[in-house]
C-alpha angles and dihedrals in degrees: 000000000000123000094246093057091045090053092050092049091048091049089050092049093052091050091056091059091061101039135060126243095313090102126049115230119249117270121251090252093051092050090049091051092050092047091052090053092047090047091055092051095036090229097170100175095052092043091051089052091050089050089056091049097050091045093053093042091053093236092121097056112112089347107138092179095057094039089054091050091048094049090049090049094053092044092053089052091051093246095134100165090059091042092049092049092055092040092056091054095055114094099190109046117185128207091258091061095044090052093050092050093047090048093047094054093042093052093046091068125199119069089334089077091070090058089062090059091049091050090048090056091046090051091054090047089056088056100256119139119225116240137194090284093054104050100054092062096042088052090046090055092048091051094047093050093039090234095164100173094045090046092054091048091052088048088057090051089050090055092048090051091052092234095117088094091059107105094219092052091042092054089050090054090051091050092049095051089045089058090047088055090238099132091158091066092040091054092048091053091045092052091050096048110119089209132022129192131190091276090057092055094043092049091055094046094048090042093057091046093050091047092052097252101119093157091060089049089059091048090055090048090053088052089048092055092048089051089057096243120158115231124228135193093282091054091051092049090054092048093050090050089051091050090050092050092050094038084232098164098171093050089047090053088053090055089047089053090053090051091051092049089055097054094183090069092057088074087064104102091197090060093047092051091046090052091051091049092047093053091047091050089051090054091248100124092155091066090043092051092049091054092043093052090051092059108097099189106040117191126201092267091055091053092045092051092053096040094048090045091057092046093050092048090054096251096129092160093060090043091058092043091053091050091054090049090049092055092043091053091053099250115147116239116218135198092284091053093050095047091049094048092048088052089054091050092056091049092066098022093247095169096162092052091045091051089051090053088051089052090049089054091053095045094048092048096243110172107235099228125181095274096049092040091053091049090050095051090045091051094050091047094050091045091057100255101118093163091058090046091054091046091056090046093052092048095051108113091209129025125195130192092274091054092053091045092051091053092048090049091048093056090043098055090047089057094248097130097160092053089049090054090048091055090046091053091046089053091054090046087056089057094251108143114220119236132199092281097053092046090051089052095050093046089050089050090054089051094052092049097041093241095156101164093044091049092049091050094051092045095050091046096052097097099036099040104030103020091235120137112220113256128201088266090060092047090050091055093049093046088051090047094051096039096050089049090054098256094125097148092051090049091049092049090049090056092049091051095053116124091216129052110274114247126230089256090061094050090044090053091054092046090052089051089053088057092051093047093038091232102160096171095060091041090058090050089052096045098087093041094051095048093046092053097046112012092171098047101113092187093069092050090050091048093051091045090053091050090055091044091054087057090045092240092147094169091061090044090057091044091056093044090050088055089053092051092046092053091048093240123153131197110226112248118252110267131179133191129204128179121221122172092349091304119111118219123201126210129187127197108293089359115182098164098092117106090234094050094122093054093042095055092042089054089045091057090049090052091049090058093048091049092050089053087052087057095251113168118194115243099224090181085084089069109078099198130101097239137120119290093246091054090049091052091051091049090054092055091053092062112128098234091059091053090049093049093049091048089053092048090054096046104039132065127252113288095020112139112242117217120196131182120198125189094214137042110284113243125244094251093050088050090054094044092050091052090052093046090052089057099041095045096037090233134137109227121194115195127185115196128177092282110034150327125287118199109199118195135153092354098309137091130227090233091065085223089296102128 
């Protein structure tokens, strides 16, 4: 029936509801025809009006045909309560109606999906046999709800019915096993399919990508090309995701070239965003930015792709600039935007900016859900404001395992091990079972605070209390805990007793402990092992070189440094960040590029004099070079954290807390100098180095020199 005639009949039917007997009501067949048309177009308002008409006219009464059509109409529109009400009143339900109801519940998602499986069982109990229109939606519901056993049972019933060779049913089976993460079964079914269409190929490609097997996705694409299939936008999206997962830049460029050659696809915003994301994942933000700037109408996903790309590549500054531009241009940030920006804030300890983002959330009426709340508390913790972090944590209406873990980690890196253990115990009291990650966090917290007995107790109770088998990450924490406390032999014996092969992180933790305890003998035993495990880990070479330098064995120092040069390794230069008036400033070792350089070095000289009067004596043991004492002292005063502190002293008012981030471990002399500055200048200084936080106040540090 054409649309024009349907419209005329519908208009006629609506007229009859407002007039008397001048017009004859529509026949049952006419109403059914209109309902079928409205079902196909999902025109809910018109269908609802027609329902009212046939109810008032009496046409619907005891009319199984029309009731069936009405129930199918409501189900197709996703109005399942209305559909169910009509469905329950029908005595003789046909297969058409059962299928529409099952489909309606399956497509509604959420808990409704389970109702489709219940209806499927009821249908079978009434003696109806499922057909090729039934199974796809039952399988869809099983996949959505991850009902593996039920899904396999339905698969068995599909095979018995002989419908497994139907391409529509076969594609639904592929999609279900993809959601189960069982790509082995999906691949077996795919290989046995007598016929494959574009959906079959796309399902396999996207399935491998979503299950973190991008190489297999490319293999399937190669098969697809050989089979002579034509790709579409969905195929290209899957390929770009695979390239991003493999960081396969050249292959990604090839896909980009294909997109450009087929100009029609460039209007697909999903493809544009996927291209931006692919280039960012391949550490090619310049290409990504070029594409991004060419997009005239940027949606939230476009902004998110570029912002997250900058954050992942470590360019936190550009990430924050893009966010400001996004807001200025009127784009609406979403949850993904906020989480990404907060992550960039904690990279460079941009507390003021992060606090502004928090204020923006409140002003715009964002609901602080568990994900955003966890990101906020993590940001505050990593920016040195532990009190704000705890406040966000306490105000969260719901906390998941990640929230608890973030709070435990926050206390740990701030050196508050006992508070971390208290949170850990509160988590268990709230019936939240710890996983590997939380246990790593609490063991790390024990290490930072020197809580040896508590750490031992948690480690030895992992299997019996929490049913978690210790991983290399847990062993690394315990080795660090024991080594830093001076129990080097116990740490070494623990490594030798491990059931699995120790990782390079574990050996590096013990080597670092040797540096702290100045145990050269054990360090020399570990040298070969460490370099064999991670020949490109420059940190271990630097650590060993420093151990030799502390013992003034300059020949061995040069030998280790020569190894570094030969392998082409480079130690990253010391770099510190400080935020003033919501702008983050970066300083390198001996940096003279800042516009306030003259004032910074003048203030530095003034501080030197004040420190000398306070009987400060430089610890030149922190300089691991065989040069004169005067040169060593000068090198110490060029350290980036001192420049950042002095800049903050110049540009902030009395009593303002100074927050510094450093990319490396702060040296012993800088630690001493910062303690003295906090006392002389009456300032609290919070410094985050690569290992932990140091809170300097009134001439002392929160770490109690245990770091």
